[in-house]
N, C-alpha and C positions, 0 to 999 in steps of 0.2 A: 285617738280617732281612727287610726289604721286598724286597731283591734276590732272596732265596731263595723268596719267595712264588710258588706255582704259580697263576698268574692263571686258567688254564683250570679247574683244580680248584676255586678259590675261587668262580668263576662258577657252575659246575655244582652245587656242594654248598651254597653259601650264597646267592649273589645270585639265581639263577633260582628257587629255592624261595620266597624272599622276594617276588619278583615275582608268583608264582602265588598266594601267600597274600593279597597286596594286591588282586589282581584278584578273588579269591574273596570278599573282604569287600565290594567294590563290587558284585559280582554279587548277593550276599545282600541288600544294601540296595535293589537295584533290581528284583529278581525273587524269586519264592518258591522256596525251596530245599526240595524234596520227595524222594520216593523215587527219582525218576529221577536226580537229582544224587548221592544217597547211593549208589545202585547203581553209578554211574560211578566214584565214589571207591573203593568196595570192589573194583571190577574192576581199576582201576589198581594198587591196593595188592596184591591177592593174585596177579594175573598176574605182577607183578614179583617177588613173594616166591617163587613156584613156579619162575620162570625162574632166579633166583639159586640156589635149592636143587638143582634137578635138572640145571641147565645149568652155570653157572659152577663150582659146588662139586662135585657128585658125579659129573658127567660129565667135564669138562675138567681139573679140578684133581686128582682122585683116581682117575679111570678105574674107578669102582666098577661100571660097566656099559657096554655098547656099544649103539649105536643106528644107524639107517640115516641116509643123507644128507638125506632129506626132513625128518625130525624135527630133525636137527642144524641144518638151514637155518632152520627156524622158530625154534629156540632162539637161533641167531645173530642174527636180527632182533630178537627180544624182549629179548635180553641187552643189545644196544646201546641199546635204549630205556630201560634202567634207569639210564643215565648213571653206571655204576660202572667205566668203562674197557673197553678191548678184552678179549676173553676170554683172549688170550695173556698180557696184562699181569696180569689178575686171577689167573690160574692160577699165574703166576710168583711174584707176591707171596705167594700162599697157600702155595706150595711152600717159600718161604723161611721163612714163619712156622712151618710144621711142622718143618722141618729144623733151625732154630736157635731154637726156642721159648724165650722169656725170656732171650735173649742179645742182644748188641749188633747181631747180624746179623738179628735178627727185625725186620722193617720196622715193626711196630706193637706192640712189646712194651710192656706196661703198667709195666715196671720201668725204663723209660728215665730217669725222674726219681724222686728220693727222695719227693717229694710224691705222695700218692695222687690228689689232685685233678688235678695236672698229668699224672700217668701215665694217668688215665682220659681226659682230654681228648686226649692224644696218641694213645692206642690207638683212640679213637672216631673221630676225624676229623683230628687235627693232622698225622699222618704223610702225609696226602694233600694237604696244603696247602703243603708245602715241596718244593723240588727237582722231581724228575720225578713225585713223588706216586705215584698208581696208574694213570696214563694212558700212560706210555711205558716204564717199567722192565720188561724181559724178560730173565731169566737164561738162561745157555747150556743148562742142563738142560731148560728148557721148550722152547727152540728145537729141541733134538734130539728131544724127545718129541712135539711137535706141529708142527714146522716143515714137514712134508710135507702137512699138512692144508690143502687149497686153500681151504676155506670159512673157516677161521680166518685165513688169510693175507689173504683177500679182505676180511674184516671189519676187520682191522687197517689195511689200506690205505685203506678208505673209511669208517672208523669214524664220523667226525663227519657225513658225508653220511647214513649210515643212522640215526644217533642223532637227528639233527634231524628226519628224515622220521618216525621212530617216536614223536616227541614233539609233532608238529604235525599233519600230514595224517592219519595213521592214527587217532589218538584223535578228531579232528574227524569223520572218516568214520564211526567207530563211533557217535558221538553223533547224526549225521544219519540213519544207517540206522534207528536205534531211535526217533528223535524227529521226523524228516522236516521240520525247520525249521532256519533259519540259527542261531537261538538254541540249539537242541539241539546243533548242530555245535560252537558255541562252548563250550557246557557240557561236551561230550565232551573237547575240548582242555584245558579248565580243570580239571575234576574228576578225570579220569583222570591228568592230570599231577600234580595235588595228591596223589592216592593214591600215585602212584609216588614222589614226593618224601618223603612220610611213611615209606613202606616203606624207602626208602634209609637213613634214620636208624635205623630199627628193625634193619635188617641190620647196621649198624655196632655195635649193642649186643652182637653176638656177639664182636666184637674187644675191646669195652670192658667192659660189665657182666658178661658171662659169664666174665671173667677176674678179677672182684672179689668177686662174691657167688654163693652156690649151694653145691651139694654136690660132693664129690670122692670118688667111689666107685671109679673105674677107674684114675686116675693122679693123682699128687700134685704136679703143676705148678701153674700159676695158673689153668688152665682149669676150668670148673665147669658143672654141669647146673643149669638154672633151670626147674623144672616149670611155673611160672605164666606163662612167656613162650610156652608152646606154641601158644596160639591166635593169637599175633602172628607167630611165626616158623615155625610148621607143622613143627617137627622140628629146626630148626637150634639150638634151645635146649639139646639134649642134647649139649653141647659137650665135657664131660669124657669121655664115652664115645667121642666122635669123635676126640679127641686120643690116646686109648689105642688105637683101631682105625680109623685114617683111611681104610683101603682098603675098609671095610665099606659097602655101599650103604645101610645103616640107621644112623641116629643114635640113634633110640630102639629098642633091640634087643628089648625086651620087647613082647609083644602089646598090653599096656594103655598103653604110652607113646605119646602122641599125636604121630605122625610122618607127616604127610600125604605128604611127599615120598617116603618109602619105599614107601607104598601106591601112589602114582602110578607109580613105577618098576616095582613088582611087577605092576600091572595092564597096564602097557605090555608087560612080558615075556609076559603071557598072551595078548596080542593080536599078538605077533610083532614089536612095535616096539622091544623091548629084549631083550638076551641077555647072557650072561656075568656075571650079577649076583654080586658077591663078598660072601661072608658069613663071619663069624668063627665058628668052632666054639664051642659053649657051654662046653666044657671049658676052652678058653683064656680065655674071659671070666671064669669062676669062679676060675681060677688067678690072673688079674690082679687080681681083687677082693681075694683073700686077701693077695697081695703088697702091694697098695696100703694095706690096713688096717694091715699090719705096719709099713710105711714111715712112714705118718702117725702111728701110735702112738709110734714111735721118735722122730720129729721133735718131737712134743708133749712127750715126756718130757724131751728135751734143752732145750726152751724153758722148761719148768717148773723145771728144775734151774738154768738161768741166772737166772730170776726169783728163785728162792730165794736164790742167791748175792748178787743185787743187794739184796734185802731185808736180808740180814745185814750187808752193807756199810753200808747206810743206817742200820741200827739202831746200829751202832758210831758213826757220825757223830752220830746223835741223842744218844747218851750223852755224847759229847764236848761237844755244845752245852749239855747240862744242867750239866756241870762248869764250862764257861766262864761260864754265867750265875750259878753259885754264887759265882764270884769277881768278878762285875760289880757295878755300882752297883744300888741298890734300884730306881731308875727303869727300868733295863734289864730287871731281873727282872720287874717288874710289866708291862712292855710286851710282853715276848716269851714269858714262861713259859706263858701260856695257849695261844698258837699252837704252841709247841714240844710241849706236852703233847698237843695235838690231832694233830699230825703223828706223834708216837710211838704214839698210840692207833690211828691209821689203819694204821701199819706193823704193829702187832700183829695187827690184823684181817686184813691181807693175808697175813701169815705163817701165820695159822690156816687161811686158805683154801688156801694152797699145801700145807700139811701134810696137809690132808684129801685134796686131789687126788693128792698123791704117795703117800699111804698106801692110798687106795682108787682106784687109777688104773684108769679105764675109758675111756680114749681121750677126754678132754675136748675139746670142739669148739674151733675157732679163736675163736669168739665168747667163750667163757669165758676163754681165755688172753689175748685182746686186752683184755677188760674188766679183768682183773687188772693187765695191763701199763699200761693207761691210768691206773688208780688209783695205781700205783707212780710213774708220771711226775709226777702231781700232787703226791705226797708229796715226791718228789725236788726239784721246783721250789720247793715251800714251804720246804724246808730250805735250799736255795740262797739264797733271798731272806732268810731269817732270818740266815744266816751273813753275808751282805753288810751287813745292817742292824746286826748286833752289832759287826762290825769297824768300821763307820763311827762308831758311838757310842763305841767304845773310843778311836778316834783323837782324839775331842773331849774325852775324859775327862782 
């Protein structure tokens, strides 16, 4: 496993942020942390966030708009500073994610492991810590698509030179310009870097958290919209819509959905800095919503039917256990009758819940179905334990 570890990725994603955190703690104990440092932190955070959103994601990965070479050059520099890999590699991994979503070819599928915890960790950051991670892998489609772009090729060739410059001299210069002291320069390097490091982890929530919790209105894969991440992700949190319409320059397609990145691109277009903005027709969006509701309802019905069959099977097993206890010793009856009765009572409650949902079906949420399934697993485990205990006592009888 250690041989497969991507040391470059491990340093950029784990070791370097830990160094910055340690230095920030020492800074806080030696100097007063005020609005200057907080402003630097927020600058590092949101500049990185906007760069990822309008650069890596909506410009190079999905071509949702076009821009001039000057703007692209600025984004080239800033994107290297996020330490999320060269733009060509980022776009390539994202292309694979959309093309092969939730399959083995998806580089950060949350379904790689049966365990939800392991799946979360893999999709969040684990996939970047093994093999080539996100720093070298570039597929042929991306080469054909962006291979003639001299700025992207230049960034790929000198990526680490640019990345180091954007994480050392540039933030220190920003701190010095606004603070005019050596300490201010150090604060610029430290707190802009720390903001960038925190934002890096929040960006990764799009791959992990946004595939585990949230709403699914536009497509029924693992992608989800999480409204309460809007202030942190500035629009990348509308991930379910994005998976349904990846070429749209908007992630939050409704006017009230907080999507700063779409407004930046829109304002750029009004200033002549962006053009060719791609937008999905509302009739297509509404049709996709109706289709998704139907698909989700069908999937929920099938899951409820499977749970119903499982309850009936367990109910039969429970009845068999009652008969076995009738023929067992008084000690076995006394020890297990109460537990078995409780398991049977729980099964009856679950059966009643299922009957209500099947009879008055109004598209119950995943939360409801998962809660029923969780109770069912507890009842099943309880019966399994009872069965083993009864068999063991019989062997001694």
